[in-house]
C-alpha positions, 0 to 999 in steps of 0.5 A, spaced: 371 215 896 373 211 903 369 210 909 375 213 912 375 220 908 368 222 911 368 228 915 362 230 919 365 236 923 368 240 917 369 247 919 369 246 927 374 248 931 378 242 935 374 245 941 368 245 938 369 238 935 371 235 942 365 238 945 360 235 939 363 228 940 363 228 948 356 230 948 354 225 942 357 219 946 354 222 953 347 222 950 349 215 947 351 212 954 344 215 957 340 211 952 344 205 951 344 200 957 349 196 954 354 202 953 352 204 960 354 198 963 361 198 959 363 206 960 358 208 965 358 211 972 364 208 975 368 207 969 374 211 968 371 213 961 365 216 964 370 220 969 374 223 963 368 224 959 364 228 964 369 232 966 371 234 959 364 235 958 363 240 964 369 243 962 367 245 955 360 247 957 361 250 963 356 246 967 358 243 974 361 237 974 357 234 980 351 236 976 353 232 970 355 226 973 349 226 977 344 227 971 347 222 967 348 216 973 340 217 974 338 216 967 340 209 966 
């Protein structure tokens, strides 16, 4: 078995997989200062991730961005 064969989201729809991956990465950005520095507030990655998260979760985009930008 290869490291490339492992699946941790088997059985989830594509939308559920995207939501899970985005939520995980936003959580890491929130708790890892090094990652926040690279892809946090002000980066295109942050804009794309937070917009996708807000869309998938139904949360307000401005609230999501404000909450995440205050946590680092």
